[in-house]
C-alpha positions as CSV (number, residue, x, y, z in Angstrom):
1,M,-0.3,-0.3,0.1
2,G,1.9,3.5,-1.3
3,E,0.9,6.5,0.3
4,E,1.3,10.0,-1.3
5,R,1.1,13.4,0.4
6,F,-0.2,16.4,-0.9
7,G,1.0,19.3,0.8
8,E,0.4,19.3,4.6
9,F,-3.5,18.2,4.6
10,V,-4.4,15.7,2.2
11,L,-3.1,12.2,1.4
12,V,-3.3,9.6,-1.0
13,R,-3.5,5.8,0.0
14,R,-3.3,3.1,-3.0
15,R,-5.2,0.1,-1.9
16,G,-4.7,-2.1,-5.3
17,H,-6.8,-0.1,-8.0
18,V,-8.6,1.6,-5.1
19,A,-7.5,5.2,-4.6
20,E,-8.2,6.3,-1.0
21,L,-8.1,10.8,-1.0
22,V,-7.9,11.4,3.0
23,L,-8.9,14.8,4.3
24,D,-6.0,15.5,6.5
25,R,-6.2,18.6,9.1
26,P,-7.8,17.1,12.2
27,K,-6.7,20.0,14.3
28,A,-9.3,22.0,12.1
29,M,-11.8,19.2,11.5
30,N,-10.5,19.4,7.9
31,A,-11.9,23.0,7.6
32,V,-10.5,23.5,3.6
33,S,-8.2,26.8,3.6
34,T,-6.6,28.1,0.6
35,E,-3.8,25.9,1.3
36,M,-5.6,22.5,1.9
37,A,-7.9,23.4,-1.6
38,R,-4.8,23.6,-3.7
39,S,-3.5,20.3,-2.1
40,L,-6.8,18.9,-3.1
41,A,-6.9,20.2,-6.5
42,G,-3.1,18.5,-6.7
43,A,-4.2,15.4,-5.8
44,C,-7.1,15.3,-8.2
45,A,-5.0,16.3,-11.1
46,A,-2.7,13.6,-9.9
47,L,-5.3,10.9,-9.5
48,A,-7.5,11.5,-12.8
49,G,-4.5,11.0,-14.8
50,D,-3.5,7.9,-12.8
51,R,-4.7,4.8,-15.3
52,E,-4.2,2.6,-12.4
53,A,-6.8,4.2,-10.4
54,R,-10.1,3.0,-11.0
55,V,-11.9,4.1,-7.8
56,V,-11.6,7.0,-5.1
57,V,-12.9,6.9,-1.6
58,L,-12.4,10.6,-0.2
59,T,-12.4,9.9,3.6
60,S,-11.1,11.8,6.7
61,S,-8.6,11.6,9.1
62,H,-10.9,13.1,12.2
63,E,-13.0,10.8,14.3
64,R,-15.7,13.0,14.7
65,A,-16.4,15.0,11.2
66,F,-15.6,14.5,7.7
67,C,-15.4,18.3,6.4
68,V,-16.8,21.4,8.2
69,G,-16.5,23.5,4.9
70,A,-14.9,26.4,4.2
71,D,-12.1,27.7,7.2
72,L,-14.7,31.0,8.5
73,K,-11.5,32.2,10.6
74,E,-9.1,32.4,7.6
75,R,-12.0,33.7,5.8
76,N,-12.3,36.1,8.5
77,S,-8.9,37.6,7.8
78,F,-9.3,38.3,4.0
79,T,-10.1,41.4,2.2
80,D,-12.1,42.2,-0.8
81,A,-9.4,41.7,-3.1
82,D,-8.2,38.5,-1.0
83,L,-11.5,36.6,-1.5
84,V,-11.5,37.5,-5.3
85,R,-7.8,35.6,-5.6
86,Q,-9.2,32.5,-3.3
87,R,-11.8,32.0,-5.5
88,P,-10.6,30.3,-8.1
89,V,-8.4,28.2,-5.7
90,A,-11.3,27.0,-3.9
91,R,-13.6,26.9,-6.8
92,A,-10.6,23.9,-8.6
93,A,-10.8,22.0,-5.2
94,Y,-14.5,20.9,-5.4
95,T,-14.7,20.7,-9.5
96,G,-11.4,18.4,-8.8
97,V,-13.6,16.1,-7.1
98,L,-16.4,16.3,-9.1
99,E,-14.4,15.9,-12.6
100,L,-12.7,12.7,-11.5
101,P,-13.1,10.7,-14.3
102,M,-13.7,7.2,-12.4
103,P,-16.5,6.7,-9.8
104,T,-15.7,8.1,-6.8
105,I,-17.2,7.5,-3.2
106,A,-17.4,9.4,0.2
107,A,-17.6,7.9,3.4
108,V,-18.8,10.1,5.9
109,H,-19.5,10.4,9.6
110,G,-20.0,13.1,12.0
111,F,-19.7,17.2,10.6
112,A,-20.3,17.0,7.0
113,L,-21.4,20.8,6.4
114,G,-21.1,23.7,4.3
115,G,-18.1,23.0,1.7
116,G,-17.4,19.4,3.7
117,F,-21.2,18.3,2.3
118,E,-20.5,19.9,-1.2
119,L,-17.1,17.7,-1.5
120,A,-19.1,14.7,-0.7
121,L,-22.1,15.8,-3.1
122,S,-19.3,16.3,-5.8
123,C,-18.7,12.1,-5.3
124,D,-20.5,9.6,-7.4
125,L,-22.2,7.8,-4.1
126,I,-22.0,8.6,-0.5
127,V,-21.6,5.9,2.4
128,A,-22.4,7.4,6.0
129,D,-22.8,6.0,9.5
130,P,-25.5,7.1,12.1
131,T,-23.2,10.0,13.2
132,A,-23.3,11.7,10.0
133,V,-24.9,15.5,10.2
134,V,-25.3,16.9,6.7
135,G,-26.1,20.4,5.4
136,L,-25.7,23.8,3.4
137,P,-25.5,25.9,6.0
138,E,-24.1,28.9,3.7
139,V,-27.3,31.5,3.5
140,S,-26.7,31.6,7.7
141,V,-23.4,33.4,7.1
142,G,-24.5,35.8,4.6
143,V,-23.5,33.5,1.5
144,I,-24.3,31.1,-0.7
145,P,-22.9,27.1,-2.0
146,G,-20.1,28.1,-3.7
147,G,-19.0,24.4,-4.2
148,G,-21.6,23.1,-6.5
149,G,-24.2,22.8,-3.5
150,T,-27.2,24.1,-5.5
151,Q,-26.4,22.5,-8.7
152,L,-25.8,19.2,-6.8
153,L,-28.7,19.1,-4.2
154,P,-31.2,19.1,-6.8
155,R,-29.6,16.4,-8.7
156,R,-29.8,14.3,-5.8
157,V,-33.2,15.2,-4.4
158,G,-35.2,17.4,-6.7
159,A,-35.8,21.4,-6.8
160,A,-38.1,22.1,-4.2
161,R,-36.8,19.6,-1.6
162,A,-33.1,21.3,-2.0
163,A,-34.4,24.5,-2.1
164,E,-35.8,24.2,1.5
165,L,-32.5,22.7,2.3
166,I,-30.4,25.5,1.2
167,F,-33.0,28.1,2.2
168,S,-33.5,26.9,6.0
169,A,-29.6,25.9,6.4
170,R,-30.4,23.2,8.5
171,R,-28.8,20.2,9.8
172,V,-29.8,17.0,8.6
173,E,-29.0,13.6,10.9
174,A,-28.2,10.6,9.1
175,A,-31.3,8.6,9.2
176,E,-33.2,11.8,7.6
177,A,-30.2,12.4,4.9
178,A,-30.7,8.5,4.0
179,G,-34.4,8.9,3.7
180,L,-33.8,12.0,1.8
181,G,-31.8,10.7,-0.3
182,L,-28.9,12.9,0.4
183,V,-26.6,10.3,1.6
184,D,-26.8,6.7,-0.3
185,Q,-25.9,3.8,2.1
186,L,-25.9,3.8,5.9
187,V,-24.1,1.9,7.8
188,D,-23.1,1.1,11.1
189,E,-21.2,3.4,13.5
190,G,-17.4,3.7,12.7
191,R,-17.8,1.3,9.9
192,D,-18.5,4.6,6.7
193,R,-14.7,4.1,5.8
194,E,-14.7,0.5,5.8
195,E,-17.6,0.1,4.0
196,A,-17.0,2.2,1.3
197,L,-13.3,0.8,0.4
198,A,-14.8,-2.4,0.6
199,L,-17.4,-1.2,-2.1
200,G,-14.9,0.3,-4.3
201,A,-12.9,-2.6,-4.1
202,R,-15.8,-4.4,-5.7
203,I,-16.4,-1.6,-8.4
204,A,-12.9,-1.6,-8.9
205,A,-12.9,-5.3,-9.7
206,N,-14.8,-4.1,-13.1
207,S,-13.7,-3.1,-16.6
208,P,-11.7,1.0,-15.8
209,V,-12.4,1.5,-19.5
210,G,-16.4,0.6,-19.0
211,L,-16.5,2.4,-15.3
212,R,-15.1,6.0,-16.8
213,A,-17.4,5.5,-19.7
214,A,-20.3,4.7,-17.8
215,K,-19.3,7.7,-15.6
216,R,-19.0,9.8,-18.5
217,A,-22.3,8.8,-20.0
218,L,-24.3,9.6,-16.5
219,R,-22.5,12.9,-15.6
220,L,-22.9,14.0,-19.2
221,G,-26.4,12.6,-20.4
222,H,-28.3,14.1,-16.3
223,G,-30.8,16.6,-17.4
224,L,-30.8,16.1,-21.2
225,D,-34.0,15.1,-23.3
226,L,-34.3,11.3,-23.6
227,R,-33.2,11.4,-27.4
228,A,-30.2,13.2,-26.8
229,G,-28.7,11.1,-23.6
230,L,-29.3,8.3,-25.6
231,D,-27.1,10.0,-28.4
232,V,-24.6,10.5,-25.0
233,E,-24.6,7.2,-24.2
234,D,-24.2,5.9,-27.9
235,A,-21.0,7.7,-27.8
236,A,-20.0,6.4,-24.8
237,W,-20.9,2.8,-25.5
238,R,-18.5,3.4,-29.4
239,S,-15.6,4.9,-27.2
240,V,-15.6,0.9,-25.2
241,A,-17.0,-1.5,-27.9
242,F,-13.9,-1.8,-29.9
243,S,-11.2,-1.4,-26.4
244,G,-8.8,-4.4,-25.3
245,D,-11.1,-4.4,-22.1
246,R,-14.5,-5.3,-24.0
247,A,-12.6,-8.1,-25.8
248,E,-11.1,-9.7,-22.6
249,G,-14.3,-9.3,-20.5
250,V,-16.0,-11.3,-23.7
251,A,-13.3,-14.0,-23.7
252,A,-13.2,-14.0,-19.7
253,F,-17.0,-14.5,-19.6
254,N,-16.6,-17.0,-22.3
255,E,-13.4,-19.3,-20.9
256,K,-15.5,-19.1,-17.1
257,R,-12.7,-17.0,-15.8
258,K,-11.7,-13.9,-14.0
259,P,-11.0,-11.0,-16.4
260,Q,-7.4,-9.6,-16.5
261,W,-8.1,-6.0,-17.9
262,P,-6.1,-4.3,-20.3
263,G,-7.3,-0.7,-19.4
264,E,-7.1,0.3,-22.6
């Protein structure tokens, strides 16, 4: 198992074809500072180009929090010019997670608020334990969700439910979050990381070419009318139909053996 650190606050652990992307600023409950945002974007850029990584699992090193959002202590010291300069750095961190080409899973326990919940929403799937508390409280401090929340949340739960959650700024505990679809899988307390990594390993057993193409079709087709969405799907199908993975998958099925994916 290899490890690579990106700056002081972000760590990547490699477990076969599963890459664990660790938010590692425990003294601040993983509050996203400018430095941490820059490191997260750098780690995502490296993972995006890593052909060995088939799944990314986003985790936290803090026992009681996934991520409490933007570093408001740092923000309090900013001039308006500082805030303008920081915006593209912060945005790159969230889009870095969102645009990872392979399937992504967030493992959430404790607080996942504001930008912390937006990092989870940027993943394809969210696994949470019963201690999870999620929410987008930005309007309570005079801003709006700026890490994708106004766009990602309605895609999960619908426009009216997203409006209620964002306008009220309320925190949602795990059981309700699961019922509303704010998280996808509720697991036993303390098991969010292990269960997310196990799910990642199951996903990573499949074709890396197929996984990336399926994610591309899911993402690009969302919100399109059916005919346009089917065209997106067809383009993704054509990108895999003549791949080495497709040939290996068919051969392995017929030979009743485990595929050895070439990944191309």
